[in-house]
N, C-alpha and C positions, 0 to 999 in steps of 0.2 A: 217216716211220718209218725207222729204221736198224737195222742188225745190229751189236751191240757185243760187244767182247771186252776183257778186261783181262789184263795180265801183271804179275808181280811176282816178286822173288826169294823162294823158299820158305824163310824162316829158321826156320820152325817147322811142325810138323804141323797141318793143318786139315781139318776135315770139310767136305763140300760146304755145309752150313749156315753154318759159321763163315766159309768163303771168301765166301759170299753176303753175310753181315754186313759182312765187310771191304770187299767191293765197294761196298756202299751207303755205307760211311764214306768211301771214296775219292771216290765221286760227290759227296759233301758237302764235299769238300776237306780231309778229316781224313786226314792221312798218317802219323800217329804209329805205326801198327801195321805199316808196311812198312819194311824195312831198305834204305837206299840201297845200291846195288850197281852196279859198273861194267858188269855184264851188261845192265842196263837200257839204258844208253847204247849199248852195242854192238849190241843188238837194234834200237834206234831207228834207228841208222845204217844197218844192213842193210835194214830195212824201207823206209826213206825213199830208199835208193839205188834200189830197185826201183819204188816208187811214192811220189812226193813228197807231203808234207802238202798239204792243199787250198789253203792260203794261199801255197804255193810253186810252184803250177802256172802255167806260162806262159799268158797271157791267151787265146792261140789254142787252147789245149788244155782250157780250162774246159768241163766237161761230158763230157769224154772219160774215161769210167770205166775204160778199159784203162790209161790213164796214171795216174789217181789215183782209186781206188775209194772214197775217204773222203768222208763226208757233212759232217763238221765237223772242226775242228782237234783234235789229240790232247790229252787230259788227261794231263799228264806231271809227274813229279817224279823225283828221283834214285832213288825206290824203286818206281815203278810207271809203267805206261802204259795208258791206255783209248783204244781205237780204235773209231770208228764208221764203218761203210761203208754204201753204198747196198745195198738188198735184192738187187738184180740180181747183185751180186758177193759175196753172203754165203758161198756154198760155196767159192768160190776163196779169198776172204780167210781164211775159217776154216782151210782146209788150209795156207795160207801162214803164217799166224800160229802155228799149232801146230808146224809143222815148224821154223820159225826160232826160236821160243821154247824148244822142247826142246833145240835145238842150243846155245843159250846158257844152258842149265840154269835156265830160268824156268818158273814155274807159270802156267797159263792158267785163267781163269775165264770161262765162258760163261753170262751172265745169262739168256739165252733158255731154256736147259735146266737151269740151276742145277748145272752140272757143273764140277768142279775137277779139272784134270789136272796131274799132277806129273811132273817129269823122271824117267826110268827106268821109266815105265809102257809098256804095250804099244804105245802110239801112236808111241814112239820109233823 
């Protein structure tokens, strides 16, 4: 079991339910409703500079969740990123992703809570 979060550029207003529906589409590989944006790549570069993707972890660091808390490779397009981490790192990863995504003006969707967080909200 993993803890998942998604980020995308908020090109239009969505309710929590609409964001959940979009998340499910993204999980199915349907990326038509997200807008490609350079902020996604900038976010990706910043996150992976702190914690490389699971496939990029040196062999001697495999299983060291302080180095890479990810449980699987990212699901990524020019318009979105879905990250899955191990449960033991969920709280840390959630705080890191929210802080970094909001810095890059990206929206965050948490499928565990069905909460959609936009830039400019109180979490900023």
